[in-house]
Structure formats: C-alpha cells, structure tokens
KEVEX-30291 format. One record per residue (C-alpha): residue in three letters; x, y, z. Coordinates in steps of 0.05 Angstrom, whole numbers. Last residue first. Layout:
{"ALA" {X Y Z}}
...
REM end
This chain:
{"UNK" {-1229 521 1020}}
{"UNK" {-1234 584 978}}
{"UNK" {-1296 626 977}}
{"UNK" {-1325 636 907}}
{"UNK" {-1314 707 883}}
{"UNK" {-1262 687 830}}
{"UNK" {-1304 628 806}}
{"UNK" {-1365 672 801}}
{"UNK" {-1328 724 761}}
{"UNK" {-1301 671 712}}
{"UNK" {-1370 640 703}}
{"UNK" {-1401 709 692}}
{"UNK" {-1350 720 636}}
{"UNK" {-1293 769 645}}
{"UNK" {-1279 832 604}}
{"UNK" {-1290 883 659}}
{"UNK" {-1270 835 715}}
{"UNK" {-1206 871 738}}
{"UNK" {-1186 833 801}}
{"UNK" {-1160 868 864}}
{"UNK" {-1215 835 906}}
{"UNK" {-1245 895 941}}
{"UNK" {-1231 953 895}}
{"UNK" {-1237 909 833}}
{"UNK" {-1305 883 856}}
{"UNK" {-1327 955 869}}
{"UNK" {-1302 976 800}}
{"UNK" {-1343 920 767}}
{"UNK" {-1405 942 805}}
{"UNK" {-1393 1013 781}}
{"UNK" {-1389 989 709}}
{"UNK" {-1454 951 717}}
{"UNK" {-1486 1015 741}}
{"UNK" {-1457 1051 680}}
{"UNK" {-1489 999 634}}
{"UNK" {-1556 1009 668}}
{"UNK" {-1549 1084 658}}
{"UNK" {-1537 1068 585}}
{"UNK" {-1602 1030 580}}
{"UNK" {-1639 1087 613}}
{"UNK" {-1609 1136 563}}
{"UNK" {-1630 1091 505}}
{"UNK" {-1702 1091 530}}
{"UNK" {-1702 1167 531}}
{"UNK" {-1671 1169 461}}
{"UNK" {-1726 1122 435}}
{"UNK" {-1779 1165 469}}
{"UNK" {-1752 1226 432}}
{"UNK" {-1752 1185 368}}
{"UNK" {-1826 1174 375}}
{"UNK" {-1840 1247 364}}
{"UNK" {-1800 1252 299}}
{"UNK" {-1827 1184 275}}
{"UNK" {-1901 1199 286}}
{"UNK" {-1914 1216 213}}
{"UNK" {-1888 1147 194}}
{"UNK" {-1949 1114 228}}
{"UNK" {-1948 1038 223}}
{"UNK" {-1872 1035 214}}
{"UNK" {-1862 1083 271}}
{"UNK" {-1908 1042 316}}
{"UNK" {-1869 978 302}}
{"UNK" {-1803 1014 317}}
{"UNK" {-1831 1038 384}}
{"UNK" {-1852 967 404}}
{"UNK" {-1786 938 383}}
{"UNK" {-1750 992 424}}
{"UNK" {-1792 977 485}}
{"UNK" {-1775 902 482}}
{"UNK" {-1701 914 468}}
{"UNK" {-1694 961 526}}
{"UNK" {-1730 914 574}}
{"UNK" {-1683 857 553}}
{"UNK" {-1622 902 562}}
{"UNK" {-1645 922 632}}
{"UNK" {-1655 850 651}}
{"UNK" {-1584 833 627}}
{"UNK" {-1558 891 670}}
{"UNK" {-1582 855 732}}
{"UNK" {-1521 809 733}}
{"UNK" {-1473 865 753}}
{"UNK" {-1518 885 810}}
{"UNK" {-1514 815 839}}
{"UNK" {-1439 819 829}}
{"UNK" {-1436 882 871}}
{"UNK" {-1474 846 927}}
{"UNK" {-1422 791 924}}
{"UNK" {-1365 842 926}}
{"UNK" {-1391 875 990}}
{"UNK" {-1354 938 1012}}
{"UNK" {-1417 957 1051}}
{"UNK" {-1421 1027 1022}}
{"UNK" {-1396 1003 955}}
{"UNK" {-1447 947 951}}
{"UNK" {-1501 997 972}}
{"UNK" {-1483 1045 917}}
{"UNK" {-1488 990 864}}
{"UNK" {-1554 965 894}}
{"UNK" {-1584 1035 891}}
{"UNK" {-1564 1039 818}}
{"UNK" {-1596 972 802}}
{"UNK" {-1660 992 837}}
{"UNK" {-1661 1057 796}}
{"UNK" {-1650 1018 732}}
{"UNK" {-1708 971 747}}
{"UNK" {-1752 1031 765}}
{"UNK" {-1735 1063 698}}
{"UNK" {-1752 999 660}}
{"UNK" {-1820 998 693}}
{"UNK" {-1832 1073 681}}
{"UNK" {-1809 1075 609}}
{"UNK" {-1871 1041 582}}
{"UNK" {-1913 1098 610}}
{"UNK" {-1874 1147 567}}
{"UNK" {-1906 1113 507}}
{"UNK" {-1973 1145 524}}
{"UNK" {-1942 1213 512}}
{"UNK" {-1946 1202 437}}
{"UNK" {-2006 1248 424}}
{"UNK" {-1974 1309 456}}
{"UNK" {-1977 1341 524}}
{"UNK" {-1908 1320 548}}
{"UNK" {-1868 1284 495}}
{"UNK" {-1814 1337 483}}
{"UNK" {-1800 1337 558}}
{"UNK" {-1782 1263 553}}
{"UNK" {-1721 1279 510}}
{"UNK" {-1696 1330 560}}
{"UNK" {-1714 1284 618}}
{"UNK" {-1671 1227 592}}
{"UNK" {-1614 1271 568}}
{"UNK" {-1609 1299 639}}
{"UNK" {-1608 1229 668}}
{"UNK" {-1554 1210 617}}
{"UNK" {-1510 1267 642}}
{"UNK" {-1520 1247 715}}
{"UNK" {-1503 1175 697}}
{"UNK" {-1441 1202 664}}
{"UNK" {-1420 1236 729}}
{"UNK" {-1431 1172 768}}
{"UNK" {-1389 1134 717}}
{"UNK" {-1331 1182 726}}
{"UNK" {-1341 1180 801}}
{"UNK" {-1332 1104 800}}
{"UNK" {-1269 1105 758}}
{"UNK" {-1233 1155 803}}
{"UNK" {-1256 1116 865}}
{"UNK" {-1228 1051 836}}
{"UNK" {-1160 1084 824}}
{"UNK" {-1158 1110 896}}
{"UNK" {-1177 1043 926}}
{"UNK" {-1126 1006 883}}
{"UNK" {-1072 1055 905}}
{"UNK" {-1082 1036 978}}
{"UNK" {-1089 962 960}}
{"UNK" {-1019 961 930}}
{"UNK" {-984 1028 931}}
{"UNK" {-999 1099 953}}
{"UNK" {-953 1159 939}}
{"UNK" {-979 1194 1001}}
{"UNK" {-977 1268 982}}
{"UNK" {-980 1265 906}}
{"UNK" {-1030 1207 905}}
{"UNK" {-1073 1240 959}}
{"UNK" {-1072 1307 924}}
{"UNK" {-1095 1275 858}}
{"UNK" {-1150 1236 893}}
{"UNK" {-1175 1298 929}}
{"UNK" {-1175 1336 863}}
{"UNK" {-1216 1282 829}}
{"UNK" {-1263 1283 889}}
{"UNK" {-1275 1358 882}}
{"UNK" {-1283 1355 806}}
{"UNK" {-1333 1298 809}}
{"UNK" {-1372 1333 865}}
{"UNK" {-1378 1396 823}}
{"UNK" {-1404 1357 764}}
{"UNK" {-1457 1325 806}}
{"UNK" {-1480 1392 833}}
{"UNK" {-1480 1422 763}}
{"UNK" {-1535 1373 744}}
{"UNK" {-1583 1417 784}}
{"UNK" {-1613 1454 725}}
{"UNK" {-1631 1391 687}}
{"UNK" {-1666 1358 746}}
{"UNK" {-1702 1423 761}}
{"UNK" {-1726 1427 689}}
{"UNK" {-1758 1359 696}}
{"UNK" {-1790 1379 763}}
{"UNK" {-1823 1440 731}}
{"UNK" {-1845 1399 670}}
{"UNK" {-1882 1348 712}}
{"UNK" {-1911 1296 664}}
{"UNK" {-1927 1254 726}}
{"UNK" {-1889 1192 704}}
{"UNK" {-1835 1232 668}}
{"UNK" {-1824 1279 726}}
{"UNK" {-1823 1221 775}}
{"UNK" {-1771 1185 733}}
{"UNK" {-1728 1247 731}}
{"UNK" {-1737 1257 806}}
{"UNK" {-1711 1187 820}}
{"UNK" {-1652 1197 774}}
{"UNK" {-1634 1264 806}}
{"UNK" {-1641 1235 877}}
{"UNK" {-1597 1176 858}}
{"UNK" {-1545 1223 829}}
{"UNK" {-1545 1264 893}}
{"UNK" {-1537 1202 935}}
{"UNK" {-1480 1178 891}}
{"UNK" {-1444 1243 904}}
{"UNK" {-1452 1231 979}}
{"UNK" {-1428 1159 970}}
{"UNK" {-1366 1185 933}}
{"UNK" {-1355 1236 989}}
{"UNK" {-1356 1179 1040}}
{"UNK" {-1306 1140 999}}
{"UNK" {-1261 1201 1000}}
{"UNK" {-1268 1209 1075}}
{"UNK" {-1250 1136 1085}}
{"UNK" {-1188 1146 1043}}
{"UNK" {-1167 1206 1085}}
{"UNK" {-1180 1168 1150}}
{"UNK" {-1136 1111 1125}}
{"UNK" {-1081 1159 1108}}
{"UNK" {-1085 1191 1176}}
{"UNK" {-1071 1127 1214}}
{"UNK" {-1080 1055 1193}}
{"UNK" {-1096 1018 1129}}
{"UNK" {-1121 947 1120}}
{"UNK" {-1176 939 1172}}
{"UNK" {-1193 1013 1167}}
{"UNK" {-1213 1005 1095}}
{"UNK" {-1262 949 1111}}
{"UNK" {-1266 892 1063}}
{"UNK" {-1307 833 1042}}
{"UNK" {-1376 836 1076}}
REM end
C-alpha cells in the first residue's frame, strides 16, 4: 500500500477528500454492475436485462456531475496545492473515464441486441471470454484505487495488452467470415462494434490505472514505457 489520504492531510479537508474518493468508488461500483449485467445479457440473450443496462446509464452520468461539482467546490473553497490538488485532479480524470466506460457498455449491449435471435448470434459467444477479461481488469482498477496501491494499478495497466490480443483475434475471425459470406456483413458489423466497445473499455481501465499511479506517486505515466514505469515504482534503497 502506497498512500493513505489521512496520512497526508488533516482536518476537515482530509475528510472531504476521503468522501470524494468514496463517491468515486460508489460510481465505479455502479459501472461494474452495468458491465457485469451487459455481459450477462449478451451471454444469456436476455433482451430485458440489456434494455435495463441502457436505461440505467443515467445513474452513472448523475454521479459524474455530482463528483465534478464536489471537485469544483473543493478547489474554490480550499485552493488545494501539491498532493491535495493532485488527488482532486486525478479524481476528475478517473470519473471521466468511468463515465465513458458506462457509454461504451451501452454501445456494447445496443450492438449485441441486434444479434439476438438471428443466424449470427453464435459470434456473441466469442465476446464472453474477452468480456470477462475486461471485467477483471476493471475490478482491479477499482481495487487499486480503493487500496491506494500503485503496484496493483500497474498490474492492471499491463493487462491491456491481453485485451488487445483478444480483440485482434476476434476481429480477424469476423473479417474472415464476412469475406466468406458477404451477405452477413451488416449483421457481423454489430458484433464488430461490440468487440470494439470492449477493447475501448480496456483502454479506459488502463487510463484509470495511470491516474491512480499519478495520484499516489505524482508521476504522469500516460506516455511512459513499461520499463520507465517499473523503474519509477521500484522501491529505492
């Protein structure tokens, strides 16, 4: 474990920051539930559950607005600097990625809905393994934030390569099928969009892990190599 907010900040300000982090984790819990339900809906061809995922996206949006407003009030009221400001900035970035994961989850189920009860639905099965990998990655990102653990965040960061490999494999399979049966192209494209949404969610999870590392270590690793990140995270001495 790298950092505890109350170890660095005292008094009311510290409690306000802890409250904001708690709200971010609450928002993340809703996003996780949405993603899990989306994957269940696709696996079980459950149209009712798929529509529920789409209809409840407003909850994620409401959380983003609420936390954004909290951050703005905190900056105006406390005028934070150094690590205090770093925490606020990281929170703003994290909730933006959480909201976009919610959007991609909706796109995922909307595209998949077009495949229920037609001849191409068998390709939805291929999404399940990739989807479970993405869900695991998302849970890891949230856990690294909850524990303020930069090493755990880095483990999440590295998982994005596996998601990219899965995405490329499924895409190649879909492209092969479209070349063999051009009439299936419109239907297959919906599966392509679903796969693309999962790949983008993986990217967002990697973003969150980068923000967690920035929050804890004060280093922006968005354009760093794995070697550079490992060197930065390596204990000194």
